FIRO-90042 format. One record per residue (C-alpha): residue number from 0; residue in one letter; x, y, z. Coordinates in Angstrom, 3 decimals. Layout:
<recs>
(NUM A (X Y Z))
...
</recs>
This chain:
<recs>
(0 M (-34.960 -19.014 5.231))
(1 K (-33.844 -15.930 7.071))
(2 K (-33.536 -12.798 4.977))
(3 H (-31.912 -9.774 6.608))
(4 L (-30.557 -6.779 4.767))
(5 L (-28.273 -4.070 6.066))
(6 Y (-27.697 -0.931 4.065))
(7 A (-25.282 -1.153 1.180))
(8 T (-25.116 0.850 -2.041))
(9 L (-24.723 -1.702 -4.800))
(10 F (-24.178 -1.396 -8.516))
(11 L (-25.789 -4.221 -10.438))
(12 S (-24.378 -4.601 -13.909))
(13 I (-25.509 -6.674 -16.767))
(14 G (-25.627 -8.683 -20.474))
(15 A (-28.602 -9.612 -23.125))
(16 C (-32.322 -9.431 -23.528))
(17 Q (-35.170 -11.847 -24.013))
(18 K (-38.888 -11.834 -23.308))
(19 E (-40.157 -14.151 -20.625))
(20 K (-43.469 -15.977 -20.218))
(21 V (-45.797 -14.880 -17.441))
(22 T (-48.410 -17.208 -16.023))
(23 E (-51.070 -16.755 -13.373))
(24 D (-51.925 -19.096 -10.513))
(25 T (-54.989 -18.388 -8.398))
(26 T (-54.659 -19.698 -4.842))
(27 I (-57.984 -18.502 -3.391))
(28 P (-61.216 -19.295 -5.259))
(29 A (-63.611 -16.416 -5.913))
(30 S (-66.332 -17.271 -3.428))
(31 N (-68.150 -13.942 -3.182))
(32 S (-68.421 -10.523 -4.817))
(33 T (-65.792 -8.974 -2.553))
(34 T (-63.265 -11.632 -3.494))
(35 V (-64.093 -11.299 -7.175))
(36 A (-63.608 -7.522 -7.028))
(37 A (-60.304 -7.892 -5.162))
(38 E (-58.955 -10.474 -7.606))
(39 S (-60.043 -8.312 -10.527))
(40 S (-58.142 -5.393 -8.990))
(41 M (-55.043 -7.568 -8.616))
(42 S (-55.088 -8.393 -12.318))
(43 T (-55.255 -4.729 -13.343))
(44 I (-51.873 -4.014 -11.795))
(45 N (-48.826 -3.132 -13.877))
(46 I (-45.483 -4.124 -12.393))
(47 A (-42.637 -1.703 -13.095))
(48 A (-39.427 -3.448 -12.135))
(49 I (-35.774 -4.165 -12.635))
(50 K (-35.418 -7.572 -14.226))
(51 S (-32.102 -9.302 -13.620))
(52 A (-30.613 -12.340 -15.308))
(53 G (-27.862 -11.719 -17.780))
(54 Q (-28.481 -8.115 -18.786))
(55 S (-30.575 -5.950 -16.485))
(56 E (-33.705 -4.499 -17.990))
(57 L (-36.473 -2.191 -16.964))
(58 V (-39.694 -4.108 -17.419))
(59 N (-43.282 -2.941 -17.368))
(60 L (-45.563 -5.955 -17.028))
(61 N (-49.354 -5.968 -17.170))
(62 L (-50.535 -8.907 -15.063))
(63 A (-53.787 -9.325 -17.010))
(64 T (-52.482 -9.210 -20.578))
(65 K (-48.962 -10.532 -19.815))
(66 K (-47.666 -7.781 -22.112))
(67 Q (-44.147 -6.559 -21.366))
(68 Q (-42.122 -3.499 -22.310))
(69 L (-38.418 -4.259 -21.896))
(70 T (-35.646 -1.653 -21.870))
(71 P (-32.012 -2.749 -21.359))
(72 I (-29.985 -0.714 -18.850))
(73 P (-26.249 -1.049 -18.116))
(74 S (-26.437 -0.747 -14.317))
(75 Y (-28.335 0.773 -11.425))
(76 V (-27.974 1.570 -7.729))
(77 M (-29.942 -0.613 -5.345))
(78 G (-32.645 1.337 -3.554))
(79 S (-32.784 4.090 -6.187))
(80 V (-35.684 2.773 -8.286))
(81 L (-39.020 4.591 -8.087))
(82 F (-42.224 5.118 -10.047))
(83 I (-43.100 8.678 -11.090))
(84 P (-46.853 8.764 -11.762))
(85 N (-46.889 12.327 -13.144))
(86 A (-44.737 11.211 -16.067))
(87 L (-45.693 7.509 -16.153))
(88 S (-41.981 6.841 -15.827))
(89 I (-39.595 4.776 -13.794))
(90 G (-36.459 6.412 -12.426))
(91 Y (-33.160 4.983 -11.272))
(92 A (-29.603 6.059 -10.455))
(93 G (-26.972 4.541 -12.706))
(94 A (-23.293 3.746 -12.226))
(95 D (-22.596 6.676 -14.582))
(96 S (-23.338 9.140 -11.733))
(97 A (-26.600 10.186 -13.352))
(98 F (-30.283 9.745 -12.606))
(99 H (-32.360 8.383 -15.484))
(100 L (-36.087 8.648 -16.196))
(101 V (-37.600 6.210 -18.702))
(102 N (-41.145 6.112 -20.077))
(103 L (-42.722 2.823 -19.001))
(104 L (-44.890 2.330 -22.065))
(105 T (-42.339 3.171 -24.752))
(106 G (-39.013 2.459 -23.051))
(107 K (-37.719 5.800 -24.325))
(108 P (-35.596 8.128 -22.152))
(109 V (-37.500 11.018 -20.615))
(110 K (-34.668 12.806 -18.862))
(111 D (-31.165 12.290 -17.477))
(112 F (-29.367 14.526 -15.027))
(113 P (-26.045 14.304 -13.170))
(114 I (-25.861 13.382 -9.487))
(115 P (-23.359 15.657 -7.697))
(116 G (-21.112 14.674 -4.800))
(117 D (-20.118 11.014 -4.959))
(118 G (-22.515 10.469 -7.878))
(119 V (-24.792 8.101 -5.964))
(120 V (-28.282 8.576 -4.561))
(121 S (-30.459 5.817 -3.110))
(122 Q (-33.505 5.235 -0.909))
(123 T (-35.377 7.528 -3.272))
(124 V (-38.945 8.852 -3.070))
(125 V (-40.917 11.334 -5.152))
(126 N (-42.965 14.362 -4.146))
(127 T (-45.569 14.486 -6.918))
(128 K (-46.886 17.880 -5.809))
(129 S (-43.552 19.685 -6.182))
(130 N (-42.199 17.258 -8.824))
(131 T (-39.071 16.599 -6.805))
(132 L (-36.901 13.568 -6.111))
(133 I (-35.728 13.032 -2.530))
(134 G (-32.999 10.570 -1.646))
(135 W (-30.184 9.540 0.658))
(136 Q (-26.567 10.335 -0.169))
(137 H (-23.304 9.330 1.481))
(138 D (-20.631 11.878 0.628))
(139 N (-17.184 12.353 2.233))
(140 Q (-18.077 10.081 5.163))
(141 E (-21.234 12.089 5.901))
(142 H (-24.931 11.405 5.324))
(143 F (-27.226 13.802 3.467))
(144 I (-30.847 14.108 2.391))
(145 V (-30.781 15.568 -1.111))
(146 T (-33.676 16.959 -3.149))
(147 F (-33.668 17.315 -6.958))
(148 N (-36.040 19.202 -9.233))
(149 L (-37.187 16.480 -11.653))
(150 A (-37.891 18.984 -14.432))
(151 T (-34.421 20.548 -14.410))
(152 G (-32.260 18.078 -12.495))
(153 N (-31.060 20.906 -10.248))
(154 V (-30.325 20.253 -6.578))
(155 I (-32.849 22.180 -4.486))
(156 A (-31.593 21.136 -1.065))
(157 K (-28.806 19.056 0.430))
(158 N (-28.838 18.709 4.199))
(159 R (-26.464 16.785 6.429))
(160 I (-28.028 14.254 8.808))
(161 D (-26.039 14.002 12.021))
(162 G (-25.969 11.067 14.416))
(163 V (-26.831 8.372 11.851))
(164 N (-24.066 5.895 11.079))
(165 D (-25.966 3.597 8.726))
(166 I (-29.455 2.824 7.506))
(167 N (-31.442 -0.310 6.749))
(168 S (-31.741 -0.708 3.007))
(169 C (-35.169 -0.449 1.390))
(170 S (-36.917 0.806 4.523))
(171 H (-37.650 4.310 3.257))
(172 F (-40.941 6.050 2.481))
(173 Y (-42.388 9.535 2.173))
(174 R (-45.502 11.230 3.544))
(175 Q (-46.388 14.014 1.157))
(176 E (-49.044 15.594 3.409))
(177 T (-46.421 16.564 5.997))
(178 N (-43.356 16.628 3.716))
(179 T (-41.668 13.987 5.844))
(180 Y (-39.032 11.506 4.700))
(181 Y (-38.816 8.301 6.762))
(182 I (-36.085 5.719 7.027))
(183 I (-35.005 3.020 9.495))
(184 S (-31.519 3.460 10.927))
(185 G (-29.010 0.685 11.487))
(186 D (-29.635 0.898 15.241))
(187 Q (-33.309 0.011 14.692))
(188 K (-34.991 3.413 14.911))
(189 L (-37.646 4.869 12.640))
(190 L (-36.390 8.330 11.712))
(191 S (-38.607 11.079 10.325))
(192 V (-36.775 13.937 8.603))
(193 D (-37.768 17.251 7.045))
(194 P (-36.037 17.059 3.635))
(195 D (-36.111 20.851 3.206))
(196 N (-33.748 21.516 6.101))
(197 G (-32.559 18.137 7.376))
(198 T (-34.271 18.526 10.747))
(199 L (-34.800 15.226 12.538))
(200 K (-38.458 15.441 13.565))
(201 K (-38.645 12.200 15.484))
(202 S (-36.664 9.059 16.312))
(203 V (-38.789 6.067 17.328))
(204 P (-37.156 2.827 18.598))
(205 L (-38.576 -0.301 16.970))
(206 E (-38.945 -3.714 18.520))
(207 W (-37.628 -5.446 15.379))
(208 M (-35.431 -4.592 12.421))
(209 L (-37.900 -4.657 9.541))
(210 N (-36.964 -5.663 6.016))
(211 N (-38.858 -5.011 2.791))
(212 V (-40.814 -2.127 4.263))
(213 A (-43.947 -1.019 2.397))
(214 Y (-45.946 2.105 3.192))
(215 D (-49.720 2.342 3.449))
(216 S (-50.128 6.068 2.807))
(217 K (-53.885 6.107 3.403))
(218 Q (-53.634 4.835 6.971))
(219 H (-50.048 5.970 7.629))
(220 R (-48.867 2.457 8.451))
(221 I (-45.769 0.493 7.537))
(222 I (-45.680 -3.213 6.808))
(223 G (-42.490 -5.228 6.871))
(224 I (-40.933 -8.611 7.550))
(225 Y (-38.644 -9.763 10.337))
(226 Y (-37.125 -13.103 11.231))
(227 S (-38.139 -14.580 14.590))
(228 P (-35.297 -16.576 16.207))
(229 E (-37.830 -18.123 18.604))
(230 T (-39.975 -19.707 15.889))
(231 H (-37.386 -19.709 13.083))
(232 K (-40.072 -18.190 10.873))
(233 N (-40.580 -14.916 9.066))
(234 N (-43.246 -12.679 10.561))
(235 I (-45.175 -9.931 8.810))
(236 V (-45.791 -6.940 11.053))
(237 T (-47.820 -3.737 10.664))
(238 L (-46.816 -0.648 12.635))
(239 D (-48.218 2.836 13.134))
(240 A (-45.747 4.954 11.163))
(241 E (-46.101 7.840 13.607))
(242 N (-45.218 6.139 16.878))
(243 G (-44.071 2.624 15.950))
(244 M (-46.914 0.950 17.850))
(245 V (-47.705 -2.609 16.740))
(246 I (-51.011 -2.945 14.894))
(247 S (-50.591 -6.591 13.919))
(248 N (-47.861 -9.216 14.066))
(249 T (-48.310 -12.659 12.590))
(250 E (-46.352 -15.467 10.988))
(251 L (-45.966 -15.269 7.241))
(252 L (-47.712 -18.485 6.276))
(253 E (-46.714 -20.847 3.473))
(254 Q (-43.630 -18.818 2.606))
(255 N (-40.188 -18.696 4.206))
(256 D (-38.101 -17.017 1.515))
(257 Y (-38.355 -13.767 -0.392))
(258 Y (-36.332 -11.258 -2.363))
(259 G (-34.987 -8.267 -0.485))
(260 C (-35.933 -4.745 -1.607))
(261 V (-39.008 -6.075 -3.420))
(262 S (-42.207 -5.046 -1.640))
(263 E (-45.196 -2.718 -1.955))
(264 Y (-48.590 -2.197 -0.347))
(265 D (-51.794 -2.060 -2.407))
(266 G (-54.596 -0.245 -0.611))
(267 I (-57.236 -1.311 -3.139))
(268 T (-56.800 -5.039 -2.527))
(269 K (-55.473 -4.448 1.016))
(270 S (-52.478 -6.599 0.223))
(271 Y (-48.771 -6.610 0.925))
(272 L (-46.907 -7.450 -2.299))
(273 M (-43.684 -9.438 -2.220))
(274 V (-41.709 -11.760 -4.502))
(275 T (-40.413 -15.212 -3.561))
(276 A (-37.131 -16.852 -4.456))
(277 N (-39.147 -18.883 -7.004))
(278 N (-40.144 -15.646 -8.754))
(279 E (-43.747 -15.636 -7.607))
(280 L (-45.477 -12.338 -6.948))
(281 L (-47.570 -12.762 -3.790))
(282 F (-50.550 -10.761 -2.571))
(283 V (-50.461 -11.266 1.211))
(284 D (-53.007 -10.355 3.873))
(285 N (-50.726 -8.489 6.267))
(286 T (-53.111 -8.981 9.226))
(287 T (-53.303 -12.786 8.967))
(288 G (-50.146 -13.698 7.043))
(289 T (-52.152 -15.703 4.504))
(290 I (-51.456 -15.594 0.782))
(291 K (-54.423 -14.308 -1.224))
(292 K (-53.014 -14.853 -4.685))
(293 R (-49.865 -15.855 -6.573))
(294 F (-48.609 -14.737 -9.961))
(295 S (-45.708 -16.632 -11.520))
(296 L (-43.301 -14.155 -13.108))
(297 D (-40.719 -16.560 -14.565))
(298 F (-37.937 -13.978 -14.271))
(299 N (-35.848 -12.499 -11.480))
(300 I (-36.853 -9.149 -9.994))
(301 T (-34.465 -7.095 -7.902))
(302 E (-36.711 -4.066 -7.267))
(303 F (-40.238 -3.101 -8.259))
(304 C (-43.190 -0.758 -7.891))
(305 F (-46.687 -0.965 -9.328))
(306 W (-49.336 1.204 -10.949))
(307 R (-52.822 0.982 -12.451))
</recs>
């Protein structure tokens, strides 16, 4: 099944709350100490996500204990969800033109602040060093990179980005070491931007339009999925985030469907995380396309991040 996403700012609204069962299904037997350690690391992950089905909820799920913390929310903007490790919180932009921070363990609000302009911010990232939120904003037919102080909610910078008509949803990431915000444009270019002044540092043409982009910050690589019209299969590709050079490109084995805007990269298990249309969380070897492990979630996820 082909899955291709172009940028759109969506409000997802919602209805009522119930806890769901979570089961685990191991697909690769633990045959040596390395595999055992990797599978143990997989089970220590907490999934922080938006759960959809009826009423939307923020959910924090521990894969080992199956314990969930559920917090109902009225609506959110696609591409605005992010994990804030400094505060152990999840943040999202709501349809009420405000950004909300919620404690993952208690479900209690941490902070809310208004979003100026058109009241929408998406494609968000966090700078943990400066405690700032960086995101994309479309205001009065123009595109901006906007930076908020997470402690006060104040706008620190708002810079217009010229020459970009649209962007590919959920293809954004941030490199804190160089203070660079990355996003893939609608014309298939990897853009790197200085969020402090809006300067376009680099524009790199890509061979494919990647969906569900995940960032490997340790090795400065991006992993994503594209549909191959030649094979009618989904491929998983790894690129150098600096120059777009292909590191690996292989067919995504045993899986042809997936949810958009639901992906992460885990450097500890060296796995690309994605969720199937059957609500299975997959740990995928991005160099071979093989599935290392499956976790059955038994609920719909529209966006997620993870933490240990």
